[in-house]
PAFIDO-267125 format. One record per residue (C-alpha): residue in three letters; x, y, z. Coordinates in steps of 0.5 Angstrom, whole numbers, padded with zeros to 4 digits, always signed. Layout:
<recs>
ALAXYZ...
</recs>
This chain:
<recs>
MET-0071-0028+0006ILE-0069-0023+0000LYS-0069-0025-0007PRO-0063-0024-0011ASP-0063-0021-0017HIS-0057-0024-0020ILE-0051-0029-0017THR-0044-0028-0019THR-0039-0032-0018THR-0033-0029-0017THR-0026-0030-0013CYS-0024-0027-0006PRO-0019-0021-0005TYR-0017-0023-0001CYS-0010-0028+0001GLY-0007-0032-0004VAL-0011-0039-0003GLY-0016-0036-0009CYS-0023-0038-0006ALA-0029-0038-0010LEU-0034-0033-0007GLN-0042-0032-0011LEU-0044-0026-0011HIS-0051-0025-0009VAL-0054-0018-0011LYS-0060-0015-0010ASP-0061-0007-0014ASP-0053-0007-0015PHE-0051-0008-0009ILE-0048-0015-0006PHE-0052-0017+0000LYS-0049-0024+0002VAL-0043-0028+0000THR-0044-0036-0001SER-0039-0040-0004PRO-0040-0046-0009PHE-0038-0053-0007ASP-0036-0056-0012SER-0029-0051-0012PRO-0024-0055-0012VAL-0020-0051-0008ASN-0025-0049-0001HIS-0030-0054-0003GLY-0035-0048+0000ASN-0031-0046+0005LEU-0030-0038+0007CYS-0026-0035+0012VAL-0029-0029+0015LYS-0026-0025+0010GLY-0028-0028+0005ARG-0036-0029+0008PHE-0036-0022+0011GLY-0031-0018+0008TYR-0033-0015+0002ASP-0037-0009+0005PHE-0031-0004+0004VAL-0034-0004-0003TYR-0039+0001-0001HIS-0036+0005+0005PRO-0038+0011+0005LYS-0031+0015+0005ARG-0029+0011-0001VAL-0026+0016-0007THR-0030+0016-0015THR-0029+0022-0016PRO-0022+0024-0019LEU-0018+0028-0015ILE-0013+0033-0015ARG-0009+0037-0010LYS-0011+0043-0009VAL-0003+0046-0008LYS+0002+0044-0012GLN+0007+0040-0008GLU+0015+0041-0008ALA+0020+0037-0006GLY+0023+0036+0000GLY+0015+0039+0002ARG+0010+0034+0001THR+0006+0033+0007GLN-0001+0028+0007ALA-0007+0030+0005PHE-0013+0027+0009ASP-0017+0033+0010LEU-0022+0033+0003SER-0022+0041+0003GLU-0014+0040+0001TRP-0017+0036-0006ARG-0021+0039-0012GLU-0026+0034-0016ALA-0024+0033-0024THR-0026+0030-0030TRP-0023+0025-0032ASP-0019+0028-0038GLU-0017+0034-0034ALA-0014+0027-0029LEU-0011+0023-0034ASP-0009+0030-0038TYR-0005+0032-0032VAL-0002+0026-0030ALA+0000+0025-0037ASP+0003+0032-0038ARG+0007+0031-0032LEU+0010+0025-0033VAL+0013+0027-0040GLU+0015+0033-0037ILE+0020+0029-0032TYR+0022+0023-0036LYS+0024+0028-0042ARG+0028+0032-0038ASP+0031+0027-0033GLY+0031+0021-0037SER+0029+0013-0036ASP+0032+0013-0028ALA+0028+0019-0026MET+0021+0014-0027ALA+0019+0008-0022VAL+0012+0005-0021TYR+0008+0001-0016CYS+0004-0005-0019CYS+0000-0009-0015ALA-0002-0015-0012LYS-0010-0014-0011ALA-0011-0011-0018THR-0011-0017-0023ASN-0006-0021-0028GLU-0010-0016-0035ASP-0009-0010-0030ASN-0001-0011-0028TYR+0001-0013-0034LEU-0001-0007-0038LEU+0003-0002-0032GLN+0009-0006-0033LYS+0008-0005-0040MET+0006+0002-0039TYR+0013+0004-0036ARG+0017+0000-0040ALA+0015+0001-0047LEU+0014+0008-0046PHE+0019+0011-0040ARG+0023+0005-0042THR+0025+0003-0035ASN+0025-0003-0031ASN+0025+0001-0024VAL+0017-0004-0023ASP+0016-0008-0018HIS+0011-0010-0012CYS+0010-0012-0005THR+0012-0019-0007ARG+0020-0015-0006LEU+0016-0014+0001CYS+0013-0022+0003HIS+0017-0028-0001ALA+0022-0024-0005GLY+0027-0029-0001SER+0023-0035-0003VAL+0023-0034-0010VAL+0030-0032-0011ALA+0032-0038-0007LEU+0028-0042-0011GLN+0031-0038-0018GLN+0038-0040-0016ALA+0036-0047-0013VAL+0031-0050-0018GLY+0029-0044-0023SER+0022-0043-0022SER+0019-0039-0016ALA+0013-0041-0015MET+0010-0047-0010SER+0012-0054-0014ASN+0005-0057-0011THR-0002-0055-0010ALA-0004-0054-0003SER-0009-0059-0003GLN-0004-0064-0004VAL-0004-0064+0004ILE-0008-0070+0005MET-0004-0074+0001ASN+0003-0072+0006ASP+0005-0078+0010VAL+0009-0071+0014PHE+0009-0064+0012ILE+0012-0058+0015VAL+0010-0051+0017THR+0015-0046+0018GLY+0013-0039+0019SER+0006-0038+0016ASN+0001-0038+0022THR-0003-0042+0017SER-0010-0042+0021GLU-0010-0033+0021ASN-0007-0033+0013HIS-0010-0038+0009PRO-0015-0040+0014ILE-0018-0046+0008ILE-0011-0048+0007SER-0010-0050+0015LEU-0018-0053+0015GLN-0014-0058+0009MET-0008-0059+0014LYS-0011-0061+0020GLU-0015-0066+0016ALA-0010-0069+0014VAL-0008-0069+0021GLU-0014-0072+0023LYS-0017-0076+0018HIS-0011-0079+0014GLY-0007-0080+0019ALA-0002-0075+0016LYS+0004-0072+0022MET+0005-0065+0022ILE+0012-0062+0025VAL+0010-0054+0026VAL+0016-0049+0026ASP+0016-0043+0029PRO+0017-0038+0035ARG+0009-0037+0037ARG+0004-0043+0038ILE+0000-0042+0033ASP-0007-0046+0033LEU-0004-0052+0028VAL+0000-0053+0034ASP-0006-0056+0037PHE-0006-0062+0032ALA+0002-0063+0031GLU+0006-0068+0033LEU+0012-0063+0034TRP+0012-0056+0035LEU+0020-0054+0034PRO+0019-0046+0037LEU+0026-0043+0035LYS+0029-0036+0036PRO+0027-0032+0031GLY+0031-0031+0025THR+0034-0038+0027ASN+0031-0041+0021VAL+0038-0044+0018PRO+0042-0047+0023VAL+0035-0051+0025PHE+0033-0053+0019THR+0041-0054+0016ALA+0041-0058+0023MET+0036-0063+0021ALA+0040-0064+0014TYR+0046-0066+0018VAL+0042-0072+0021ILE+0039-0074+0015VAL+0046-0075+0013GLU+0049-0077+0019GLU+0043-0082+0019ASN+0044-0084+0012LEU+0037-0082+0010VAL+0039-0080+0004ASN+0036-0081-0002HIS+0042-0082-0006ASP+0038-0084-0013PHE+0036-0077-0013ILE+0042-0073-0011ASP+0045-0077-0016ASP+0041-0077-0022ARG+0037-0069-0020THR+0042-0065-0017GLU+0049-0062-0016GLY+0053-0058-0011TYR+0052-0064-0006THR+0060-0065-0004GLU+0061-0057-0004PHE+0055-0058+0001LEU+0057-0064+0005ALA+0063-0060+0006THR+0060-0055+0010LEU+0055-0059+0014GLU+0059-0061+0019LYS+0059-0056+0025PHE+0051-0056+0023THR+0050-0060+0030PRO+0042-0061+0033GLU+0047-0059+0039TYR+0050-0052+0035ALA+0042-0051+0032GLU+0040-0051+0041GLU+0045-0047+0043LEU+0042-0042+0037SER+0035-0043+0037GLY+0033-0046+0044VAL+0030-0052+0041PRO+0032-0058+0044ALA+0036-0062+0040GLY+0033-0069+0041ASP+0027-0065+0037ILE+0031-0063+0031ARG+0032-0069+0031LYS+0026-0073+0031ALA+0023-0068+0026ALA+0029-0069+0021ARG+0028-0077+0022LEU+0020-0076+0021TYR+0021-0072+0015ALA+0026-0076+0011LYS+0023-0083+0012ALA+0016-0081+0010LYS+0013-0083+0003ASN+0011-0077+0001ALA+0013-0071+0005ALA+0012-0063+0004ILE+0014-0056+0007TYR+0009-0050+0008TRP+0012-0044+0009GLY+0011-0037+0010MET+0014-0030+0011GLY+0017-0032+0017ILE+0022-0036+0013SER+0023-0030+0008GLN+0022-0023+0011LEU+0029-0024+0014SER+0037-0021+0012HIS+0038-0028+0011GLY+0031-0030+0008THR+0034-0032+0001ALA+0039-0037+0006SER+0033-0039+0010ALA+0030-0042+0004LEU+0035-0045+0001ALA+0035-0049+0008LEU+0029-0052+0006ILE+0030-0053-0001HIS+0036-0058+0001LEU+0032-0062+0005ALA+0027-0064+0000PHE+0034-0065-0005LEU+0037-0070+0001THR+0030-0074+0001GLY+0027-0073-0005HIS+0021-0071-0003ILE+0020-0066-0009GLY+0017-0068-0017ARG+0011-0073-0014ASP+0004-0072-0011GLY+0004-0070-0004THR+0011-0066-0004GLY+0014-0061-0006LEU+0016-0054-0004ASN+0011-0050-0003PRO+0011-0042+0000LEU+0004-0040+0001ARG+0003-0032-0002GLY+0000-0027+0002GLN-0004-0024-0003ASN-0009-0025-0007ASN-0005-0025-0014VAL+0001-0023-0011GLN+0003-0030-0015GLY+0000-0027-0022ALA+0002-0020-0021SER+0010-0023-0020ASP+0008-0027-0027MET+0005-0021-0030GLY+0013-0018-0029ALA+0012-0014-0024MET+0018-0014-0022PRO+0025-0010-0024PHE+0029-0016-0026HIS+0024-0019-0031TYR+0019-0019-0036PRO+0012-0023-0036GLY+0014-0031-0036TYR+0020-0029-0031MET+0024-0027-0037ARG+0030-0023-0035VAL+0031-0016-0038ASP+0039-0017-0038ASN+0038-0022-0043GLU+0038-0020-0051ALA+0033-0025-0053ASN+0028-0024-0048ALA+0028-0017-0049ALA+0028-0018-0057LYS+0021-0022-0056TRP+0019-0017-0052GLU+0020-0011-0057LYS+0017-0016-0062THR+0010-0016-0059TRP+0010-0009-0057ASN+0012-0007-0063ILE+0018-0003-0061GLU+0024-0002-0065PRO+0031-0007-0063GLY+0034-0004-0057GLY+0029-0001-0055LEU+0027-0003-0048SER+0033-0002-0042ARG+0037-0008-0041LYS+0039-0004-0034LEU+0036-0008-0028GLY+0031-0004-0024LEU+0031-0001-0018THR+0026-0006-0013THR+0021-0004-0008THR+0025-0003-0002GLU+0031+0002-0006ILE+0026+0006-0010LEU+0024+0010-0005GLY+0031+0011-0003HIS+0033+0014-0009ALA+0028+0019-0009HIS+0033+0025-0010GLU+0036+0030-0014GLY+0039+0026-0019GLY+0035+0020-0018ILE+0027+0018-0018ARG+0023+0024-0018SER+0015+0020-0020LEU+0012+0015-0018TYR+0006+0012-0020ILE+0003+0008-0014MET-0003+0003-0016GLY-0007-0001-0009GLU+0000-0001-0005ASN+0001+0003+0001PRO+0008+0003+0003MET+0007+0008+0009MET+0004+0002+0012SER+0008-0004+0010GLU+0016-0001+0008PRO+0020-0002+0014ASN+0022+0004+0018LEU+0017+0008+0017ASN+0020+0015+0019VAL+0026+0014+0014THR+0020+0012+0008ARG+0016+0018+0011GLN+0023+0023+0009HIS+0024+0019+0003MET+0016+0021+0000GLU+0016+0028+0002GLN+0022+0028-0003LEU+0019+0025-0010GLU+0017+0031-0014PHE+0011+0027-0017LEU+0006+0023-0014VAL-0001+0019-0017SER-0004+0014-0013GLN-0009+0009-0017ASP-0014+0006-0012ILE-0021+0005-0008PHE-0018+0011-0001ILE-0014+0015+0000ASN-0009+0011+0005GLU-0003+0014+0008SER+0001+0013+0001GLY-0005+0016-0003ALA-0006+0022+0001TYR+0002+0024+0000ALA-0001+0024-0008ASP-0001+0029-0013VAL-0006+0026-0016PHE-0011+0020-0014LEU-0015+0016-0020PRO-0021+0012-0017ALA-0021+0005-0019THR-0026+0000-0017PRO-0025-0006-0012PHE-0026-0013-0014ALA-0033-0014-0015GLU-0033-0008-0020LYS-0028-0011-0026ASP-0028-0016-0029GLY-0020-0020-0031THR-0017-0026-0028PHE-0012-0027-0021SER-0007-0033-0020ASN-0007-0036-0014THR-0002-0040-0009ASP-0003-0046-0013ARG-0002-0042-0020ARG-0009-0044-0021VAL-0012-0039-0025GLN-0018-0036-0024ARG-0025-0031-0026VAL-0025-0024-0024ARG-0032-0022-0025ALA-0036-0016-0024ALA-0042-0016-0020HIS-0044-0010-0021PRO-0043-0003-0025PRO-0038+0001-0022ARG-0040+0007-0016GLY-0040+0014-0019GLN-0035+0015-0023SER-0029+0010-0021ARG-0026+0005-0026PRO-0022-0001-0028ASP-0016-0001-0027TRP-0015-0003-0035GLN-0019+0003-0037ILE-0015+0007-0034LEU-0008+0005-0035CYS-0010+0004-0043ASP-0014+0012-0043LEU-0007+0014-0040ALA-0002+0011-0044LYS-0004+0013-0050ARG-0005+0020-0048ILE+0003+0019-0046GLU+0004+0016-0052SER+0001+0022-0056ARG+0005+0026-0052LEU+0012+0023-0053GLY+0010+0024-0060PRO+0011+0017-0066PHE+0018+0019-0064ASP+0021+0020-0058HIS+0026+0025-0060THR+0030+0025-0054GLN+0032+0017-0057GLY+0028+0018-0064ARG+0025+0012-0062LEU+0018+0008-0064ALA+0013+0009-0060THR+0007+0005-0062ALA+0005-0001-0057LYS-0002-0003-0057TRP-0007+0001-0051ASP-0013-0001-0056TYR-0017-0006-0052SER-0024-0009-0052ASN-0024-0013-0046PRO-0019-0015-0041GLU-0018-0022-0044GLU-0015-0019-0051ILE-0010-0017-0046LEU-0009-0023-0042ARG-0007-0027-0049GLU-0003-0022-0051MET+0002-0023-0045ALA+0000-0031-0047SER+0004-0030-0053VAL+0010-0029-0050ASN+0009-0033-0044GLU+0008-0040-0045ASP+0006-0042-0038TYR-0001-0038-0041ALA-0001-0040-0047GLY-0006-0045-0045ILE-0011-0041-0042THR-0017-0037-0044TYR-0023-0034-0040GLU-0027-0040-0044ARG-0023-0045-0041ILE-0023-0042-0034ASP-0030-0041-0033LYS-0031-0046-0028VAL-0026-0048-0024GLY-0020-0045-0028LEU-0013-0047-0029ILE-0006-0050-0026TYR+0000-0047-0030PRO+0004-0048-0034VAL-0002-0049-0039PRO+0003-0049-0045ASP-0003-0050-0051MET-0010-0050-0051ASN-0011-0058-0051HIS-0006-0058-0044PRO-0011-0060-0038GLY-0005-0056-0034THR+0001-0058-0029PRO-0002-0059-0021THR+0006-0062-0020LEU+0012-0058-0023PHE+0018-0062-0023THR+0017-0069-0024GLU+0023-0071-0029SER+0027-0065-0029PHE+0028-0058-0026PRO+0027-0051-0031ARG+0035-0050-0030GLY+0037-0057-0031ARG+0040-0061-0024GLY+0037-0058-0018LYS+0043-0054-0014PHE+0046-0054-0007HIS+0048-0047-0004VAL+0053-0048+0002LEU+0050-0043+0007ASP+0052-0041+0014TYR+0049-0038+0019VAL+0048-0030+0019PRO+0045-0028+0026VAL+0039-0023+0026ARG+0042-0015+0025GLU+0040-0013+0031GLU+0040-0018+0037PRO+0036-0016+0044ASP+0041-0013+0048ASP+0040-0009+0056GLU+0037-0003+0054TYR+0033-0007+0048PRO+0031-0014+0050PHE+0025-0017+0047ILE+0025-0020+0040LEU+0018-0016+0036THR+0017-0021+0031THR+0010-0018+0026GLY+0005-0021+0022ARG-0004-0021+0020LEU-0009-0023+0024LEU-0015-0027+0022GLU-0020-0021+0022HIS-0015-0017+0018TRP-0011-0015+0011HIS-0004-0013+0009GLY-0004-0005+0011GLY-0012-0005+0013THR-0015-0001+0007MET-0020-0005+0005THR-0022-0010+0012ARG-0021-0003+0016ASN-0027+0000+0013SER-0030-0006+0013ALA-0035-0009+0020LEU-0029-0013+0020ASN-0026-0008+0023GLU-0031-0008+0029ILE-0029-0015+0032TYR-0022-0013+0032PRO-0022-0006+0032GLU-0015-0004+0035ALA-0007-0006+0035ARG-0005-0011+0041VAL+0002-0013+0043GLU+0003-0021+0045ILE+0007-0022+0050HIS+0009-0027+0055PRO+0006-0028+0062ALA+0013-0029+0064ASP+0015-0023+0062ALA+0009-0019+0062GLU+0010-0021+0071ILE+0017-0018+0071HIS+0015-0011+0067GLY+0009-0011+0071ILE+0004-0011+0065ARG-0003-0014+0066ASN-0007-0016+0061GLY-0011-0010+0057ASP-0006-0005+0060PRO-0003+0001+0055VAL+0005+0000+0054LYS+0009+0003+0049VAL+0014-0001+0044GLN+0020+0002+0043SER+0025+0000+0038ARG+0031+0005+0036ARG+0027+0007+0030GLY+0021+0009+0032GLU+0015+0008+0038VAL+0008+0006+0038VAL+0003+0004+0044MET-0003+0000+0044ARG-0006-0005+0049ALA-0002-0012+0051THR-0006-0018+0050VAL-0002-0023+0056THR-0001-0030+0053GLU+0004-0036+0052LYS+0002-0036+0044THR+0008-0033+0044THR+0015-0035+0048VAL+0019-0031+0052GLY+0023-0027+0050VAL+0018-0026+0043ILE+0014-0020+0043PHE+0009-0020+0037VAL+0005-0014+0034PRO+0000-0014+0028TRP+0002-0010+0023HIS-0006-0007+0020PHE-0007-0001+0025ALA-0005+0006+0022GLU-0005+0009+0029ALA+0001+0003+0032ALA+0004+0002+0025ALA+0008-0005+0027ASN+0013-0002+0021LEU+0015+0004+0025LEU+0020-0001+0029THR+0022-0005+0024ASN+0029-0006+0022ASP+0030-0003+0014ALA+0036-0009+0014LEU+0036-0012+0007ASP+0037-0019+0005PRO+0043-0017+0000GLN+0041-0022-0005ALA+0033-0021-0005LYS+0033-0014-0002ILE+0027-0016+0002PRO+0027-0012+0010GLU+0028-0015+0015PHE+0021-0015+0019LYS+0020-0022+0023ALA+0026-0020+0028CYS+0028-0014+0031ALA+0030-0012+0038VAL+0025-0008+0042GLN+0023-0006+0050VAL+0016-0005+0052PHE+0015+0000+0058PRO+0008+0000+0061ALA+0004+0006+0060ARG-0002+0011+0061GLU-0009+0011+0058SER-0008+0017+0055ASP-0003+0016+0051LEU-0007+0010+0047ALA-0009+0013+0039ASN-0016+0014+0039PRO-0017+0008+0032GLU-0024+0012+0031ALA-0020+0019+0030VAL-0015+0015+0026LEU-0019+0013+0021GLU-0023+0019+0020ARG-0016+0022+0019GLY-0013+0018+0015ARG-0017+0014+0010TYR-0023+0017+0005
</recs>
């Protein structure tokens, strides 16, 4: 048995659960991962990614030296460089000087609107705070966003509109306090495995009744009291029909509505048509089951709703989330332990990145950038002259690349994101990437997006950095380095501090194009100093220090140094005052099936993989699930002459991919499922880039496709793609 030199306790770098990890280190190498049983998040349990998905840290193709493209790329002629011969190694000084020179050149020539940045839900709170600060304080732009725009933006906007706060109202562990709970749009067993264990425990040990609303027969259906297999994109009629039943059968909590909400009368006036029978016509869910679900939820003492991206990733994602919020308002199932509205966040720090202001409309703490008082607070904190920060709302992730053209976005800085895997309609995304004048990638591997970069800055993964993550429960937890960085790679916050100082020196004490001071702080001795600066303005984090979160973290809001944290929100009021009902109508998905494209495609994640695959596909986890598979129902497979394991072509109006078929009753008739981790069969070549008009989130969860038998020779070679695509 190997005896470790030391064991480092840190936080998992994968999904939003935020499991505690113990990294067993020998000779600066992690050889085993365990978890402490006293962790309030996961109680010693880990999924396959948390326990075995750490070896990407040591992958031989990880980049640990700064790289500069040998051939200067021109706008409109930008190409991908997967071959290392197309890059040359550089010193940190040379690489950072080059980046600073080019960014400042473009900024002075074209102004703030030419600058844009993607922050990163995989990076720490401190990393994200610094990057958004750099672009706002130095380049005076709010063109700042990250992948929350591609996962839960619909939920964020709906919750902000209805209650004034966008995070989970309760913690996932409170599911054992539920009498009834709804799980919808979330394949929890694969996307948040540890939370699914708690859900199963709530059913099996505590007698809770679970209602699953999902087009696929996910694992949790076997534990559910009811399964409502709705057609993708019909969330609004199903949940509004439940609201109809609650009102019709007088299961309404009138005291809660009178005391704590507004807009109820207007909401009632539009409810009449949303009968269960109407919802059945649209969704395929039996009207009787909709009634049963409504009664179960409304009559429970404690009921909660947990949802994932099957709610938000639609062109009406905001409306879908509002339909869920209405159920909580009607019944008063919010503001108490064991109740609540709980969007399960997909990435390890997507909640924290949002908290840190990595969004185009908000500073840290969800403070609107177009609010004068908010801007003044950050100008004072960052030592910027009054009026210096932009009050103009920035472009979102889904808009930034669409504005990559002459007179629009000319430079893009990407920290850890991979839009060439995560954006919808990737053929169009590729055209936008080619139009950029200057692109910087700060990452650990050259992925599909980094291959377009002019400069690659090698960062460190979770095991080689210090900082904090904020999980889906709003729990802020420590991240600790287990060993020194490999090669010349550096933690993101250190890279950003050095780059910001260079940019500021080139702008000078005054930027003569605007006559303004540029004297923000960039000399930090450690990440905690960065967090404390942010917390001096963001009151939710005011009482959080590294010492206080050393063991188990704290759940914000933590308004002062003596506050114990806030597991349950809205106990007395909502941040906006009263909760607001909104008038909803049914809007179909933008692209419904027809004779030419008769199937609905929905997409999602797998247990063994994560996000764009940059980490898990450079791990031994790729050996467990090495290739993309399309799930198709046996009835559909028989009609199309498809057997299990056959190669098939999946085609939409935007692109096509070839992969093997898995014939399974896990999906429903007329619906196929494709995971989106595989570059050689990228699901987002197919998906629709239609946007929710409010949240600007794409419609990943529903588009029309056709499925054809294919030849074995049509299959892309995954190993060849990995060899070409990730160094």
